[in-house]
All heavy atoms as an XYZ file, in Angstrom:
852
protein
N       9.668      0.109      6.047
C      10.013     -1.162      5.447
C      10.607     -0.896      4.073
O      10.127     -0.044      3.341
C       8.753     -2.022      5.328
C       8.953     -3.271      4.511
S       7.471     -4.261      4.328
C       7.255     -4.807      5.979
N      11.643     -1.613      3.745
C      12.280     -1.468      2.444
C      12.429     -2.839      1.814
O      12.565     -3.842      2.502
C      13.663     -0.835      2.582
C      13.622      0.596      3.051
C      15.002      1.192      3.080
C      14.934      2.635      3.535
N      16.243      3.276      3.492
N      12.409     -2.865      0.484
C      12.667     -4.102     -0.243
C      14.160     -4.183     -0.514
O      14.895     -3.219     -0.327
C      11.906     -4.137     -1.582
O      12.460     -3.134     -2.441
C      10.423     -3.896     -1.383
N      14.604     -5.316     -0.979
C      16.008     -5.445     -1.350
C      16.182     -5.306     -2.851
O      17.200     -5.653     -3.403
C      16.585     -6.782     -0.849
C      15.794     -7.980     -1.341
O      14.894     -7.858     -2.166
N      16.111     -9.153     -0.834
N      15.155     -4.777     -3.518
C      15.176     -4.599     -4.958
C      14.708     -3.199     -5.310
O      14.040     -2.537     -4.532
C      14.233     -5.606     -5.641
O      14.612     -6.924     -5.335
N      15.056     -2.786     -6.514
C      14.596     -1.506     -7.036
C      13.544     -1.784     -8.101
O      13.635     -2.783     -8.824
C      15.780     -0.753     -7.643
O      15.341      0.439     -8.234
N      12.561     -0.917     -8.194
C      11.478     -1.125     -9.150
C      11.349      0.052    -10.103
O      10.284      0.333    -10.612
C      10.163     -1.383     -8.400
C      10.220     -2.673     -7.614
C      10.593     -2.673     -6.283
C       9.965     -3.888     -8.223
C      10.695     -3.857     -5.566
C      10.059     -5.078     -7.520
C      10.424     -5.050     -6.191
O      10.518     -6.223     -5.500
N      12.431      0.761    -10.350
C      12.391      1.907    -11.250
C      12.766      1.488    -12.673
O      13.668      2.026    -13.283
C      13.308      3.025    -10.739
C      14.750      2.579    -10.612
O      15.055      1.393    -10.666
N      15.648      3.538    -10.437
N      12.037      0.508    -13.195
C      12.328     -0.036    -14.516
C      11.329      0.403    -15.578
O      11.329     -0.106    -16.691
C      12.376     -1.564    -14.453
C      11.100     -2.172    -13.907
O      10.103     -1.448    -13.716
O      11.089     -3.398    -13.658
N      10.461      1.346    -15.239
C       9.492      1.842    -16.213
C       8.306      0.918    -16.440
O       7.477      1.183    -17.306
N       8.182     -0.154    -15.674
C       7.081     -1.100    -15.814
C       6.105     -0.923    -14.660
O       6.451     -0.407    -13.604
C       7.603     -2.533    -15.815
C       8.543     -2.834    -16.961
C       9.062     -4.251    -16.862
C      10.054     -4.538    -17.976
N      10.640     -5.872    -17.868
N       4.858     -1.383    -14.853
C       3.866     -1.370    -13.788
C       4.140     -2.529    -12.849
O       4.516     -3.616    -13.286
C       2.451     -1.501    -14.355
C       1.969     -0.261    -15.019
C       1.864     -0.053    -16.366
C       1.515      0.947    -14.394
N       1.388      1.215    -16.601
C       1.170      1.852    -15.400
C       1.393      1.355    -13.065
C       0.699      3.122    -15.139
C       0.920      2.617    -12.804
C       0.576      3.492    -13.823
N       3.950     -2.291    -11.549
C       4.133     -3.335    -10.548
C       2.920     -3.361     -9.629
O       2.299     -2.340     -9.377
C       5.401     -3.086     -9.723
C       6.642     -3.148    -10.546
N       7.247     -4.329    -10.882
C       7.370     -2.166    -11.140
C       8.299     -4.079    -11.635
N       8.395     -2.771    -11.806
N       2.599     -4.539     -9.141
C       1.471     -4.719     -8.226
C       2.026     -4.810     -6.814
O       2.821     -5.699     -6.498
C       0.713     -6.000     -8.584
C      -0.492     -6.220     -7.748
N      -0.609     -7.294     -6.899
C      -1.644     -5.521     -7.625
C      -1.775     -7.239     -6.288
N      -2.416     -6.176     -6.701
N       1.620     -3.872     -5.952
C       2.104     -3.842     -4.574
C       0.934     -4.007     -3.612
O      -0.116     -3.391     -3.787
C       2.830     -2.528     -4.292
N       1.114     -4.849     -2.608
C       0.114     -5.076     -1.568
C       0.826     -4.948     -0.224
O       1.866     -5.570     -0.009
C      -0.511     -6.492     -1.683
C      -1.448     -6.761     -0.521
C      -1.220     -6.657     -3.010
N       0.261     -4.132      0.675
C       0.829     -3.954      2.005
C      -0.228     -4.342      3.017
O      -1.370     -3.889      2.925
C       1.252     -2.494      2.214
C       1.881     -2.246      3.546
C       3.188     -2.647      3.794
C       1.191     -1.610      4.556
C       3.781     -2.424      5.021
C       1.768     -1.372      5.792
C       3.077     -1.785      6.018
N       0.132     -5.202      3.974
C      -0.847     -5.596      4.990
C      -0.154     -5.928      6.303
O       1.033     -6.234      6.347
C      -1.698     -6.767      4.518
C      -0.948     -8.062      4.284
C      -1.884     -9.135      3.771
C      -1.160    -10.405      3.428
N      -2.083    -11.452      2.992
N      -0.947     -5.815      7.352
C      -0.508     -6.260      8.669
C      -1.122     -7.639      8.869
O      -2.328     -7.820      8.731
C      -1.004     -5.305      9.751
C      -0.559     -5.716     11.127
C      -1.007     -4.713     12.158
N      -0.573     -5.135     13.466
C      -0.304     -4.316     14.447
N      -0.440     -3.024     14.287
N       0.076     -4.776     15.602
N      -0.288     -8.604      9.196
C      -0.730     -9.987      9.342
C      -0.105    -10.551     10.606
O       1.105    -10.746     10.664
C      -0.307    -10.785      8.106
C      -0.874    -12.158      7.989
C      -0.545    -12.751      6.628
O       0.628    -13.105      6.411
O      -1.458    -12.834      5.790
N      -0.944    -10.756     11.630
C      -0.461    -11.190     12.936
C       0.546    -10.160     13.457
O       0.242     -8.997     13.544
C       0.103    -12.604     12.873
C      -0.960    -13.625     12.466
O      -2.123    -13.478     12.900
O      -0.640    -14.543     11.703
N       1.760    -10.574     13.764
C       2.765     -9.660     14.307
C       3.736     -9.179     13.239
O       4.827     -8.713     13.535
C       3.529    -10.343     15.432
N       3.352     -9.296     11.973
C       4.238     -8.930     10.867
C       3.584     -7.892      9.956
O       2.371     -7.857      9.799
C       4.583    -10.155     10.011
C       5.351    -11.227     10.725
C       6.785    -10.822     10.911
C       7.583    -11.925     11.582
N       8.903    -11.479     11.938
N       4.429     -7.056      9.356
C       4.022     -6.208      8.245
C       4.524     -6.909      6.989
O       5.673     -7.372      6.950
C       4.667     -4.821      8.349
C       4.277     -4.007      9.568
C       5.073     -2.702      9.602
C       2.782     -3.706      9.568
N       3.672     -7.020      5.987
C       4.041     -7.742      4.773
C       3.845     -6.825      3.575
O       2.749     -6.294      3.362
C       3.184     -9.023      4.596
C       3.600     -9.776      3.336
C       3.278     -9.921      5.819
N       4.893     -6.627      2.802
C       4.840     -5.886      1.554
C       5.122     -6.872      0.444
O       6.178     -7.518      0.441
C       5.890     -4.764      1.532
C       6.074     -4.055      0.197
C       4.800     -3.297     -0.197
C       7.264     -3.103      0.260
N       4.169     -7.017     -0.465
C       4.358     -7.902     -1.617
C       4.415     -7.041     -2.869
O       3.550     -6.192     -3.079
C       3.208     -8.897     -1.750
O       3.141     -9.732     -0.624
N       5.433     -7.273     -3.670
C       5.572     -6.583     -4.953
C       5.658     -7.660     -6.018
O       6.582     -8.474     -6.016
C       6.812     -5.675     -4.990
C       6.903     -4.972     -6.347
C       6.774     -4.658     -3.861
N       4.666     -7.671     -6.900
C       4.591     -8.681     -7.957
C       4.691    -10.093     -7.393
O       5.283    -10.975     -7.988
C       5.678     -8.452     -9.011
C       5.542     -7.121     -9.720
O       4.415     -6.597     -9.791
O       6.563     -6.585    -10.184
N       4.143    -10.301     -6.199
C       4.103    -11.617     -5.584
C       5.286    -11.942     -4.681
O       5.231    -12.898     -3.925
N       6.370    -11.172     -4.730
C       7.520    -11.399     -3.849
C       7.267    -10.671     -2.535
O       7.018     -9.470     -2.532
C       8.806    -10.894     -4.507
N       7.321    -11.399     -1.418
C       6.968    -10.829     -0.119
C       8.199    -10.421      0.680
O       9.214    -11.115      0.686
C       6.148    -11.833      0.681
N       8.083     -9.274      1.345
C       9.093     -8.749      2.250
C       8.392     -8.534      3.581
O       7.283     -8.015      3.606
C       9.673     -7.438      1.722
C      10.197     -7.552      0.314
C       9.372     -7.283     -0.771
C      11.503     -7.948      0.082
C       9.839     -7.411     -2.063
C      11.982     -8.072     -1.218
C      11.152     -7.797     -2.297
N       9.013     -8.914      4.693
C       8.350     -8.803      5.990
C       9.201     -8.030      6.987
O      10.427     -7.954      6.860
C       8.039    -10.187      6.584
O       9.254    -10.887      6.791
C       7.121    -10.989      5.684
N       8.520     -7.467      7.966
C       9.163     -6.790      9.103
C       8.250     -6.978     10.299
O       7.052     -7.258     10.155
C       9.355     -5.310      8.800
N       8.788     -6.840     11.490
C       7.972     -6.932     12.694
C       7.025     -5.742     12.764
O       7.418     -4.606     12.495
C       8.848     -6.975     13.941
C       9.620     -8.268     14.036
O       9.153     -9.316     13.603
N      10.808     -8.211     14.591
N       5.784     -6.001     13.122
C       4.787     -4.943     13.269
C       4.870     -4.362     14.675
O       5.224     -5.075     15.619
C       3.386     -5.495     13.017
N       4.535     -3.080     14.822
C       4.469     -2.516     16.173
C       3.404     -3.249     16.985
O       2.406     -3.709     16.434
C       4.059     -1.065     15.954
C       4.200     -0.811     14.496
C       4.186     -2.124     13.798
N       3.602     -3.349     18.273
C       2.634     -4.021     19.146
C       1.374     -3.185     19.277
O       1.423     -1.956     19.224
C       3.247     -4.254     20.518
N       0.245     -3.843     19.437
C      -1.015     -3.163     19.708
C      -1.640     -2.511     18.491
O      -1.206     -2.682     17.360
N      -2.673     -1.753     18.748
C      -3.429     -1.062     17.717
C      -2.646      0.160     17.261
O      -2.234      0.978     18.087
C      -4.788     -0.639     18.275
C      -5.713     -0.051     17.227
O      -5.300      0.071     16.059
O      -6.851      0.287     17.575
N      -2.419      0.291     15.965
C      -1.668      1.445     15.455
C      -2.575      2.481     14.807
O      -2.110      3.447     14.236
C      -0.566      1.009     14.465
C      -1.168      0.293     13.252
C       0.467      0.145     15.167
C      -0.181      0.016     12.147
N      -3.892      2.284     14.920
C      -4.830      3.243     14.359
C      -4.850      4.502     15.209
O      -5.034      4.423     16.426
C      -6.251      2.641     14.306
O      -6.199      1.424     13.561
C      -7.227      3.606     13.654
N      -4.647      5.670     14.589
C      -4.716      6.916     15.368
C      -6.083      7.068     16.021
O      -7.087      6.588     15.490
C      -4.484      8.008     14.317
C      -3.777      7.313     13.197
C      -4.311      5.910     13.200
N      -6.160      7.744     17.177
C      -7.411      7.851     17.917
C      -8.472      8.739     17.264
O      -9.635      8.625     17.575
C      -6.980      8.434     19.265
C      -5.716      9.150     18.967
C      -5.049      8.387     17.865
N      -8.082      9.615     16.365
C      -9.042     10.517     15.727
C      -8.863     10.508     14.229
O      -8.285      9.582     13.659
N      -9.354     11.552     13.567
C      -9.175     11.659     12.122
C      -7.692     11.764     11.789
O      -6.910     12.318     12.554
C      -9.910     12.886     11.591
C     -11.410     12.739     11.626
C     -12.111     13.893     10.916
O     -11.461     14.600     10.122
O     -13.290     14.072     11.180
N      -7.318     11.226     10.650
C      -5.923     11.285     10.223
C      -5.867     11.276      8.707
O      -6.846     10.938      8.037
C      -5.108     10.127     10.805
C      -5.582      8.767     10.361
C      -4.983      8.115      9.300
C      -6.631      8.133     11.024
C      -5.423      6.859      8.898
C      -7.078      6.877     10.630
C      -6.470      6.242      9.565
N      -4.737     11.661      8.166
C      -4.525     11.699      6.720
C      -3.626     10.551      6.303
O      -2.728     10.150      7.047
C      -3.868     13.019      6.305
O      -4.697     14.105      6.616
N      -3.871     10.049      5.125
C      -3.004      9.043      4.528
C      -2.346      9.698      3.326
O      -3.022     10.289      2.487
C      -3.808      7.801      4.084
C      -4.399      7.108      5.303
C      -2.927      6.856      3.284
C      -5.305      5.950      4.970
N      -1.040      9.598      3.256
C      -0.279     10.161      2.152
C       0.288      9.001      1.355
O       1.264      8.381      1.770
C       0.834     11.069      2.676
C       0.324     12.192      3.522
N      -0.127     13.372      2.981
C       0.146     12.308      4.849
C      -0.537     14.177      3.946
N      -0.379     13.539      5.100
N      -0.334      8.688      0.226
C       0.115      7.568     -0.598
C       1.482      7.917     -1.182
O       1.665      8.976     -1.781
C      -0.895      7.276     -1.727
C      -0.387      6.163     -2.627
C      -2.249      6.922     -1.129
N       2.439      7.045     -0.961
C       3.777      7.257     -1.480
C       4.665      8.093     -0.589
O       5.688      8.594     -1.027
N       4.288      8.273      0.677
C       5.096      9.059      1.598
C       5.247      8.315      2.920
O       4.460      7.432      3.241
C       4.449     10.421      1.847
N       6.240      8.723      3.667
C       6.432      8.162      4.998
C       5.257      8.540      5.888
O       4.610      9.560      5.661
C       7.724      8.711      5.600
C       8.974      8.238      4.925
C      10.194      9.071      5.341
N      10.204      9.420      6.734
C      11.159      9.078      7.594
N      12.176      8.362      7.183
N      11.120      9.465      8.862
N       4.975      7.751      6.927
C       3.859      8.087      7.824
C       4.011      9.438      8.516
O       3.017     10.057      8.871
C       3.882      6.957      8.859
C       4.608      5.846      8.196
C       5.596      6.480      7.255
N       5.245      9.932      8.680
C       5.435     11.217      9.341
C       5.416     12.408      8.380
O       5.694     13.532      8.767
C       6.718     11.229     10.170
C       7.961     10.907      9.363
O       7.859     10.656      8.147
O       9.053     10.885      9.951
N       5.061     12.170      7.107
C       4.938     13.274      6.147
C       3.764     14.148      6.565
O       2.746     13.614      6.968
C       4.693     12.700      4.741
C       4.496     13.753      3.682
C       5.592     14.327      3.085
C       3.226     14.167      3.311
C       5.422     15.294      2.117
C       3.055     15.132      2.361
C       4.162     15.698      1.753
N       3.801     15.441      6.523
C       4.875     16.291      6.005
C       5.871     16.723      7.078
O       6.683     17.606      6.843
C       4.118     17.490      5.474
C       2.962     17.626      6.411
C       2.594     16.215      6.808
N       5.849     16.118      8.251
C       6.739     16.516      9.343
C       7.977     15.634      9.423
O       8.422     15.267     10.503
C       5.972     16.475     10.671
C       4.773     17.382     10.646
O       4.870     18.527     10.214
N       3.636     16.878     11.080
N       8.528     15.287      8.264
C       9.723     14.446      8.245
C      10.931     15.220      8.759
O      10.977     16.441      8.659
C      10.010     13.986      6.812
C       8.896     13.128      6.245
C       9.167     12.753      4.817
O      10.036     11.942      4.572
N       8.435     13.326      3.883
N      11.908     14.508      9.288
C      13.135     15.182      9.721
C      13.794     15.909      8.549
O      13.652     15.507      7.394
C      14.008     14.018     10.208
C      13.054     12.915     10.507
C      11.912     13.080      9.548
N      14.512     16.964      8.849
C      15.206     17.737      7.822
C      16.128     16.824      7.026
O      16.830     15.986      7.587
C      16.018     18.879      8.470
C      16.853     19.613      7.429
C      15.085     19.844      9.184
N      16.097     16.956      5.710
C      16.948     16.164      4.832
C      16.338     14.856      4.374
O      16.877     14.182      3.515
N      15.192     14.478      4.940
C      14.540     13.237      4.529
C      13.615     13.551      3.362
O      12.781     14.443      3.441
C      13.730     12.608      5.688
C      12.919     11.420      5.189
C      14.661     12.181      6.798
N      13.788     12.852      2.284
C      12.959     13.094      1.112
C      12.439     11.805      0.518
O      12.537     11.605     -0.679
N      11.935     10.921      1.338
C      11.476      9.617      0.865
C      10.037      9.691      0.377
O       9.105      9.282      1.049
C      11.619      8.574      1.973
C      13.057      8.343      2.364
C      13.190      7.297      3.453
O      12.208      6.604      3.763
O      14.289      7.173      4.000
N       9.861     10.246     -0.818
C       8.544     10.330     -1.432
C       8.535      9.502     -2.705
O       9.524      9.436     -3.434
C       8.186     11.787     -1.754
C       8.112     12.732     -0.561
C       7.877     14.162     -1.044
C       7.012     12.311      0.389
N       7.400      8.892     -2.995
C       7.248      8.100     -4.204
C       7.273      9.023     -5.414
O       6.617     10.068     -5.435
C       5.912      7.339     -4.146
C       5.610      6.563     -5.390
C       6.292      5.391     -5.667
C       4.644      6.995     -6.283
C       6.007      4.664     -6.809
C       4.353      6.277     -7.418
C       5.042      5.105     -7.684
N       8.030      8.652     -6.419
C       8.124      9.438     -7.640
C       7.812      8.506     -8.804
O       8.694      7.883     -9.370
C       9.525     10.042     -7.778
C       9.636     10.941     -8.992
O       8.628     11.319     -9.580
N      10.850     11.277     -9.370
N       6.536      8.385     -9.121
C       6.134      7.480    -10.191
C       4.652      7.616    -10.441
O       4.006      8.537     -9.951
N       4.090      6.698    -11.212
C       2.671      6.736    -11.541
C       1.881      5.732    -10.726
O       2.401      4.703    -10.309
N       0.622      6.064    -10.465
C      -0.297      5.159     -9.780
C      -1.486      4.909    -10.680
O      -1.984      5.830    -11.327
C      -0.784      5.772     -8.460
C       0.278      6.024     -7.399
C      -0.319      6.817     -6.252
C       0.836      4.702     -6.904
N      -1.958      3.679    -10.709
C      -3.089      3.333    -11.551
C      -4.343      3.067    -10.731
O      -5.423      3.429    -11.128
C      -2.745      2.105    -12.396
C      -3.898      1.681    -13.291
O      -4.440      2.541    -13.996
O      -4.263      0.499    -13.259
N      -4.207      2.423     -9.591
C      -5.365      2.011     -8.803
C      -4.925      1.880     -7.351
O      -4.001      1.133     -7.053
C      -5.873      0.665     -9.333
C      -7.119      0.160     -8.646
O      -7.767      0.926     -7.927
O      -7.451     -1.023     -8.833
N      -5.554      2.619     -6.453
C      -5.236      2.552     -5.032
C      -6.500      2.167     -4.283
O      -7.539      2.796     -4.460
C      -4.716      3.915     -4.499
C      -4.520      3.865     -2.994
C      -3.428      4.303     -5.206
N      -6.422      1.131     -3.459
C      -7.567      0.713     -2.649
C      -7.096      0.424     -1.228
O      -6.009     -0.102     -1.025
C      -8.213     -0.548     -3.216
C      -8.700     -0.369     -4.641
C      -9.454     -1.585     -5.091
N      -9.332     -1.729     -6.536
C      -9.919     -2.683     -7.225
N     -10.663     -3.577     -6.611
N      -9.755     -2.759     -8.525
N      -7.928      0.768     -0.268
C      -7.650      0.469      1.132
C      -8.837     -0.314      1.675
O      -9.983      0.125      1.549
C      -7.426      1.754      1.945
C      -6.205      2.494      1.398
C      -7.252      1.423      3.428
C      -5.960      3.840      2.036
N      -8.541     -1.473      2.270
C      -9.561     -2.342      2.835
C      -9.422     -2.379      4.344
O      -8.329     -2.233      4.875
C      -9.424     -3.764      2.267
C      -9.655     -3.841      0.784
C      -8.610     -3.664     -0.107
C     -10.924     -4.079      0.275
C      -8.822     -3.733     -1.477
C     -11.145     -4.151     -1.092
C     -10.089     -3.977     -1.967
N     -10.529     -2.614      5.028
C     -10.522     -2.683      6.494
C     -10.184     -4.075      7.008
O     -10.388     -4.375      8.184
C     -11.883     -2.223      7.041
C     -12.125     -0.740      6.837
C     -13.417     -0.262      7.459
N     -14.611     -0.932      6.995
C     -15.297     -0.586      5.902
N     -14.914      0.414      5.157
N     -16.381     -1.243      5.572
N      -9.679     -4.915      6.171
C      -9.164     -6.221      6.568
C      -8.170     -6.670      5.508
O      -8.141     -6.148      4.394
C     -10.285     -7.253      6.705
C     -10.932     -7.639      5.376
C     -11.707     -8.944      5.512
N     -12.472     -9.280      4.348
C     -11.991     -9.871      3.264
N     -10.713    -10.153      3.168
N     -12.778    -10.165      2.239
N      -7.333     -7.619      5.883
C      -6.360     -8.152      4.927
C      -7.089     -8.979      3.873
O      -8.020     -9.726      4.186
C      -5.332     -9.011      5.653
N      -6.686     -8.827      2.636
C      -7.245     -9.638      1.556
C      -6.553    -10.993      1.530
O      -5.378    -11.105      1.885
C      -7.035     -8.951      0.205
C      -7.691     -7.598     -0.005
C      -7.386     -7.084     -1.406
C      -9.191     -7.647      0.234
N      -7.284    -11.991      1.088
C      -6.667    -13.294      0.866
C      -5.788    -13.186     -0.381
O      -5.900    -12.233     -1.163
C      -7.717    -14.382      0.648
O      -8.423    -14.096     -0.581
C      -8.704    -14.461      1.811
N      -4.927    -14.175     -0.596
C      -4.084    -14.189     -1.793
C      -4.948    -14.191     -3.051
O      -4.641    -13.517     -4.034
C      -3.148    -15.390     -1.768
N      -6.055    -14.931     -3.014
C      -6.964    -14.991     -4.168
C      -7.607    -13.625     -4.424
O      -7.692    -13.176     -5.569
C      -8.048    -16.041     -3.942
C      -9.045    -16.124     -5.097
C     -10.166    -17.121     -4.815
O      -9.870    -18.244     -4.371
O     -11.335    -16.759     -5.055
N      -8.046    -12.949     -3.365
C      -8.654    -11.626     -3.519
C      -7.643    -10.616     -4.061
O      -7.959     -9.827     -4.951
C      -9.215    -11.131     -2.184
C     -10.458    -11.870     -1.735
C     -10.870    -11.506     -0.320
O      -9.992    -11.242      0.529
O     -12.087    -11.496     -0.062
N      -6.426    -10.661     -3.543
C      -5.383     -9.739     -4.026
C      -5.092     -9.987     -5.503
O      -4.909     -9.045     -6.272
C      -4.114     -9.883     -3.195
N      -5.076    -11.250     -5.915
C      -4.846    -11.577     -7.326
C      -5.984    -11.049     -8.194
O      -5.751    -10.541     -9.290
C      -4.696    -13.090     -7.493
N      -7.216    -11.134     -7.695
C      -8.362    -10.616     -8.454
C      -8.286     -9.096     -8.594
O      -8.586     -8.546     -9.638
C      -9.670    -11.028     -7.788
C      -9.935    -12.540     -7.917
C     -11.329    -12.942     -7.498
N     -12.299    -12.248     -8.316
C     -13.369    -11.590     -7.828
N     -13.595    -11.559     -6.529
N     -14.213    -10.982     -8.621
N      -7.875     -8.412     -7.510
C      -7.699     -6.955     -7.576
C      -6.630     -6.626     -8.614
O      -6.795     -5.727     -9.438
C      -7.346     -6.364     -6.197
C      -6.888     -4.917     -6.320
C      -8.539     -6.460     -5.259
N      -5.521     -7.357     -8.577
C      -4.444     -7.143     -9.552
C      -4.962     -7.275    -10.975
O      -4.569     -6.521    -11.864
C      -3.311     -8.131     -9.313
C      -2.175     -7.986    -10.309
C      -1.097     -9.014    -10.093
C      -0.013     -8.866    -11.136
N       0.970     -9.924    -11.064
N      -5.876     -8.217    -11.193
C      -6.435     -8.440    -12.529
C      -7.537     -7.442    -12.882
O      -8.122     -7.526    -13.952
C      -6.966     -9.874    -12.650
C      -5.850    -10.904    -12.660
O      -4.686    -10.536    -12.953
O      -6.131    -12.083    -12.359
N      -7.843     -6.503    -11.961
C      -8.801     -5.444    -12.274
C     -10.210     -5.652    -11.757
O     -11.094     -4.847    -12.050
N     -10.446     -6.719    -10.985
C     -11.794     -6.967    -10.460
C     -12.229     -5.811     -9.564
O     -11.453     -5.306     -8.759
C     -11.823     -8.277     -9.682
N     -13.468     -5.381     -9.717
C     -14.010     -4.284     -8.918
C     -14.984     -4.755     -7.843
O     -15.533     -3.947     -7.109
C     -14.701     -3.267     -9.830
C     -13.804     -2.609    -10.878
C     -14.626     -1.713    -11.793
C     -12.686     -1.830    -10.218
N     -15.198     -6.072     -7.733
C     -16.183     -6.608     -6.800
C     -15.539     -7.384     -5.652
O     -16.134     -8.279     -5.086
C     -17.161     -7.512     -7.546
C     -16.499     -8.724     -8.192
O     -15.253     -8.738     -8.312
O     -17.215     -9.658     -8.579
N     -14.332     -7.003     -5.261
C     -13.618     -7.707     -4.199
C     -13.828     -6.985     -2.864
O     -13.505     -5.809     -2.731
C     -12.104     -7.787     -4.506
C     -11.356     -8.435     -3.362
C     -11.874     -8.540     -5.806
N     -14.394     -7.683     -1.898
C     -14.559     -7.182     -0.525
C     -15.095     -5.758     -0.481
O     -14.634     -4.941      0.309
C     -13.245     -7.299      0.229
N     -16.089     -5.454     -1.316
C     -16.636     -4.093     -1.360
C     -17.151     -3.615     -0.010
O     -17.033     -2.427      0.308
C     -17.747     -3.984     -2.403
C     -17.236     -4.185     -3.811
O     -17.671     -5.104     -4.491
N     -16.309     -3.364     -4.257
N     -17.675     -4.518      0.808
C     -18.184     -4.115      2.119
C     -17.058     -3.763      3.090
O     -17.305     -3.156      4.132
C     -19.060     -5.219      2.709
C     -18.310     -6.526      2.921
O     -17.405     -6.847      2.114
O     -18.623     -7.231      3.887
N     -15.826     -4.097      2.756
C     -14.667     -3.786      3.593
C     -13.745     -2.764      2.936
O     -12.672     -2.467      3.435
C     -13.863     -5.054      3.901
C     -14.638     -6.101      4.659
C     -15.071     -5.581      6.024
C     -15.868     -6.633      6.770
N     -16.414     -6.118      8.011
N     -14.183     -2.201      1.820
C     -13.358     -1.230      1.093
C     -13.602      0.170      1.649
O     -14.728      0.643      1.702
C     -13.722     -1.291     -0.394
C     -12.790     -0.539     -1.296
C     -13.151     -0.747     -2.751
O     -14.262     -0.360     -3.160
O     -12.316     -1.296     -3.481
N     -12.532      0.823      2.094
C     -12.641      2.178      2.639
C     -12.335      3.236      1.594
O     -12.915      4.309      1.606
C     -11.665      2.368      3.798
O     -12.021      1.540      4.866
N     -11.381      2.943      0.717
C     -10.945      3.911     -0.290
C     -10.727      3.191     -1.606
O     -10.139      2.108     -1.634
C      -9.619      4.593      0.129
C      -9.076      5.480     -0.981
C      -9.796      5.392      1.404
N     -11.195      3.805     -2.695
C     -10.872      3.325     -4.036
C     -10.568      4.540     -4.891
O     -11.416      5.397     -5.098
C     -12.022      2.552     -4.679
C     -11.652      2.084     -6.097
C     -12.805      1.470     -6.841
N     -13.275      0.251     -6.187
C     -14.296     -0.448     -6.626
N     -14.990     -0.061     -7.680
N     -14.682     -1.541     -5.973
N      -9.347      4.618     -5.368
C      -8.936      5.699     -6.245
C      -8.479      5.077     -7.565
O      -7.405      4.498     -7.659
C      -7.766      6.495     -5.627
C      -8.020      7.105     -4.251
C      -6.727      7.705     -3.695
C      -9.097      8.173     -4.344
N      -9.323      5.182     -8.564
C      -8.970      4.694     -9.904
C      -8.474      5.870    -10.715
O      -9.105      6.908    -10.748
N      -7.339      5.716    -11.364
C      -6.744      6.804    -12.117
C      -6.800      6.506    -13.606
O      -6.755      5.367    -14.019
C      -5.281      7.015    -11.699
C      -5.141      7.385    -10.241
C      -4.894      6.424     -9.280
C      -5.263      8.705     -9.844
C      -4.764      6.771     -7.936
C      -5.146      9.058     -8.510
C      -4.893      8.093     -7.565
N      -6.877      7.557    -14.412
C      -6.877      7.437    -15.855
C      -5.753      8.279    -16.418
O      -5.411      9.336    -15.868
C      -8.196      7.934    -16.451
O      -9.271      7.168    -15.988
N      -5.213      7.832    -17.543
C      -4.182      8.611    -18.234
C      -4.855      9.419    -19.325
O      -5.640      8.888    -20.095
C      -3.131      7.681    -18.845
O      -2.562      6.887    -17.803
C      -2.049      8.466    -19.552
N      -4.539     10.693    -19.379
C      -5.104     11.571    -20.403
C      -3.982     11.981    -21.336
O      -2.934     12.444    -20.914
C      -5.738     12.824    -19.763
C      -6.871     12.400    -18.831
C      -6.233     13.775    -20.842
C      -7.463     13.533    -18.039
N      -4.239     11.813    -22.633
C      -3.254     12.277    -23.626
C      -2.322     11.235    -24.108
O      -2.138     10.189    -23.788
């Protein structure tokens, strides 16, 4: 999925990605971009790795493909269900008590120096 905008402006942006019904939804600073979701369950049958900022086929991308995120991350969270708009807004504002029972991953980053 791609947006129709570039976000390489040196500012922090809030991004939320979710599967909702038959759509994939990427929201950046509240602006939503959608694409059709693959049919059925897309969860791999066994253990798998998630590469934040990379294509799902990383590191086995086709030759010449270099679509990797090149920027800073402040807070990464993965939930086992879609957040409501209110919950996503609370996460954006830094709340740490949102859907904790459905949170699978929380990576909080700090800047040193």
